[in-house]
N, C-alpha and C positions, 0 to 999 in steps of 0.2 A: 661153485662150476666140477664140475667132472669131466671124466675120459675114461672108454670102456676097453678092461683088457681082458686078455682071452688068457684066463688060468688052464699054468703047465699041465697039471695032476691032474685037474680033473673037464679038460675043456672046455667049460660052462665060462660064457661072457657076465663080467661083473664092473659093476660101478666102482671106478678108482677120484677121486679123488685131484687135483688138482691142487701141488703148492703152488702158493701165492707167495715171494719172492715179501720177506723182510725189508722195513724200507734202509736199512746201513746198508743189506748186499746188492741191493740196486746201484747203494749211491756208490758203491764200490767198487759191481761191472762199470758203471756209468764215466767215473774217472779215469781206470784203467785204460775205457773207451778214448779218453778225452785226452791222454796223454801223449798219442799218436795223432792224433785230425787236426785240436787244434794252429793256431796260428803261433807263431813263436812269441810277437808281437800283447799276446793277452793275457793277463794272470788270471790265474784260477787258483780261488782254496776254501777252504770248510772250516769256518768256524765252531771248535766241538762248546757248542751250548749243552748238548744233550747226556744220556748217560745218568746210571741212578752212583750221584756221592753223597759219602756224610757231609751233618749239617756243619760240620768246621769249615771243610772244602765248597762247599756251597757260599755259606755267608763272608766267604774270603772272596769266590768266582762272581760275588755282586757285588763285593766292593770295589772289584773290577773292574766293574763293568759292562758285566756279562748282560746283554739285550734278551727278555725274554720273545720271544716270536722270530727269530732272528731266522734269515732262509740258509739253508745247508747249504746249497752252494752259492761264493761271489763272485761276477766273472768284471773286470775292468780291462778294456783298453780305449786309443784314440780311437775318434772316429775323421775321418776323414771326406772334405767334399767339394770339390767345384763348382764354384757360380759366376757370372758375371766381373763377379771383384777380384778373384784368385781363387788360388785352393786358400780351405779354410777346416777348423780341427778341431774337438773337441775331446772334450774327455768323459767318458758312458762309462753306466756300469748295466750290471743285469745281476738279477739277484733271483736267484732257480728255490722252491721249494718242491723235495722230492713226495710225494705220498705213496703207499700201493693203493690199489685200484679201490677203487669205494672210497682212500679214505679221507676225511673231512680236514678243511689246516680250524687247526684251535681260533678263539676269539684270539689271540697273540699275532697270529701268526698274517690273520688277515690284519689286522691294523698293523700291522710292518709292512705287511703288502704295498696298506691303504698312505700309511706313508715313502716310501720312498716312490713308487708313481705322485706323489701329491711335486717331489721333488724334483722329478723329473727323470726320473732312474727307472727302468721296468723291471717288473716283479712276475714271475710265472710260476704257477702247477701244474709240476709232469706229474704221469701217474708211470711210465711207463721211459723206458731209454729212448726209446723212440720219438717219442713227444718229447723228451728231452732234448735231444739233439738239435729237432725241427728249431727250439728254442732258440739254442746258439748258433745253426745252421742259419738260420731267415735273419738272421742278426748280419750274419759273413763272418764270422767268426771261426767255422775250421777253414782250413787252407783251400786251396785252389786244384782244383782237377781231385779231391779224397773223394772215395765212395764211400760213405759210412752210413748202416741201415737201407743200402737198400738204393741211397741215390745217391747220385754222382754233384757237390755241390761245386758252383761256377768261380 
């Protein structure tokens, strides 16, 4: 993907590639946004499975239970609903995997997502902050009345 820009010295138009944000940059920006727009009763966390580590540290983390393919962000909250029998609650979870535009899930990430969905949790893949906010917002996790990504959430 590229954009045209006028060269200040020659006055000619040239093609300039648009930098695609790295996955960790996308996640940092998203988490910063979530800090001010999430409901206070929602827990969001990141499990640091990635990054390059030496073999000894990798072996220790694996022994401690690190799971390949785990999602980048995990959201936990209590879901409330009302029916004829009265008010009910249950525990809900969303596992959100962030990918650069055009990025693909690894085999381990796809297996993790399938396992989470099979157990009744939600698993989503987002390739932009807008997609990630939509995934979180459609579950009612954004504070009421907050406008984020061009949309006011109920």
